[in-house]
N, C-alpha and C positions, 0 to 999 in steps of 0.2 A: 730760502728765506721768503716769506710772504710779505708783500707790500700792498698798500692801498692802490687801487686802480681807478681810473676815471669812470664815471657812471656809463659813459658811452660804450664801454667794453663789457658790461655786465651780461652774463649768460641769460638766456630766456628758456631754459630747459626744465624749470621747476626745482632746481637744487636750492638748498639753504646756503646762505652766505652771510657774512658780516656786512652791515651797511653803516655808513656815516651820514648823519643828518645834521648839518651845522646849525640849523635854526629850530630844531625839535624842542629845545627848552621853552620856546614860546607857547607850546601847547602842553607843557609839563610832561613831555615824553623823553626817553633816553636818546642821547645823540648817537650812541653806538648800540646796535641791536642785531639780532638774527632775523632774517626775513627770507621768505621763499620767493624766488624770481618768477616773473610772469612774462607772457609774450605781448601783452598790451599795456598801455599806460592807463592809469586810473586817476580820478580826480584827487587833488591835494588841498589841504587847508591853506588858504592864502598866507597865513602867518608863517608857514614853514618854507615859503618859496623866496629865495634871495631876490632882491631887486634886479630886474633885467634878465631873469632866467625863466624858461618855460616850466610850468608846474607838472613835471613828469613824475610818474610813479611806476617804475618797472617791477615793483614787488607787491606782495599781497597785503602789506600793511604799513609801509614806510614812505612818508612824504617828507620833504624833497630830499632824495638821496643824492649826494654829490660824489661819493666814492664807495667802493666795495672791495672785499677781499674774500678768498675762500676761507672756509672754516678750517682751523688747525686740526690735525689728526688727534684722536683721543689719546690719553695716556696709555703707555704700553702695558701697564698692569691693570687697566680697566677691564671689568668683567663684561 
């Protein structure tokens, strides 16, 4: 069973993962999305960073991610 993991444990090998962005609604973005992980942090929109938290962005397009989880496997009958 997959569970949400703290952002501190996100892989940095370029894989795609599900990410949870609790304040993404402030920029009209989805709070859960697929993102590709990166090895460096990027700049984030201030509106998406919870108070008292560093504006980290360990993905290619998702600020501020608080949790992540691996993508589920595709359906068995998928082509």
